[in-house]
C-alpha positions as CSV (number, residue, x, y, z in Angstrom):
1,Q,0.4,-10.1,6.3
2,V,2.4,-7.0,7.3
3,L,3.3,-4.2,4.9
4,D,5.4,-1.0,5.5
5,T,3.7,2.4,5.4
6,K,4.6,5.9,6.1
7,D,2.1,8.7,6.4
8,L,-0.6,7.0,4.6
9,Q,-4.5,7.0,5.2
10,I,-5.9,3.5,4.5
11,F,-9.6,3.4,3.6
12,K,-10.1,-0.2,2.6
13,V,-8.2,-3.4,2.0
14,T,-9.5,-6.3,-0.1
15,V,-8.0,-9.7,-0.7
16,N,-9.3,-11.6,-3.8
17,G,-12.2,-9.2,-3.8
18,Q,-13.2,-9.8,-0.2
19,D,-13.0,-7.1,2.4
20,A,-10.1,-7.7,4.8
21,K,-9.6,-6.4,8.4
22,F,-6.6,-4.1,8.8
23,A,-4.8,-2.2,11.6
24,F,-1.7,-0.1,12.0
25,G,1.0,-1.3,14.3
26,E,3.2,0.9,16.4
27,K,4.7,3.9,14.6
28,H,8.5,4.1,14.4
29,A,10.2,7.5,14.0
30,F,12.0,6.8,10.7
31,K,10.8,3.3,9.6
32,G,7.1,4.3,9.4
33,T,4.1,2.3,10.5
34,P,3.4,-1.4,9.8
35,L,0.0,-2.1,8.2
36,E,-1.2,-5.4,9.5
37,I,-3.7,-7.2,7.2
38,T,-5.9,-10.1,8.3
39,L,-6.8,-12.3,5.4
40,P,-10.6,-13.1,5.2
41,F,-9.9,-16.7,4.4
42,E,-7.3,-19.4,5.0
43,L,-4.5,-19.2,2.4
44,R,-3.6,-22.5,0.8
45,R,-0.2,-23.5,-0.4
46,G,0.2,-22.2,-3.9
47,Q,-2.9,-20.1,-3.8
48,E,-2.7,-16.6,-5.3
49,A,-3.9,-13.7,-3.2
50,I,-4.4,-10.2,-4.9
51,I,-4.3,-7.6,-2.2
52,E,-6.0,-4.1,-3.1
53,I,-5.4,-1.2,-0.8
54,S,-7.5,2.1,-1.1
55,F,-5.3,4.8,0.3
56,E,-4.4,8.4,0.2
57,S,-0.9,9.8,0.6
58,A,0.3,13.0,2.1
59,P,3.0,15.4,1.0
60,K,5.3,13.9,3.7
61,S,4.8,10.4,2.5
62,S,8.4,9.9,1.5
63,A,8.0,6.2,0.6
64,L,5.8,7.1,-2.4
65,Q,6.9,9.4,-5.2
66,W,5.2,10.6,-8.3
67,F,6.3,11.4,-11.9
68,T,4.1,14.0,-13.6
69,P,2.8,13.0,-17.1
70,E,5.6,15.0,-18.6
71,Q,8.1,13.0,-16.8
72,T,7.0,9.6,-18.2
73,S,7.8,8.1,-21.6
74,G,4.2,8.2,-22.8
75,K,3.7,11.8,-21.5
76,K,0.0,11.0,-20.9
77,H,-0.5,9.6,-17.4
78,P,1.2,10.3,-14.0
79,F,3.3,7.4,-12.5
80,L,3.4,6.3,-8.8
81,F,6.4,4.4,-7.5
82,S,7.9,3.2,-4.1
83,Q,11.5,3.3,-3.0
84,C,10.7,1.0,-0.1
85,Q,10.2,-2.4,-1.5
């Protein structure tokens, strides 16, 4: 599985609760860096896979943006979203 990233530090990846191996591919000047995830099991047709990624962003991580709590409808929690689906 390959996901797009840009200026992220990845600490851990799990798939359905199991630790997964991961590596960064070659960095591209404006596209970012692919995150290559190796599933810890064979994925069967129709099987769900929940991928959880523990990461830290940086101020220059343009793919991720934050709303402060005051900018959200509930005004209680910040909101993280991505422009690079």
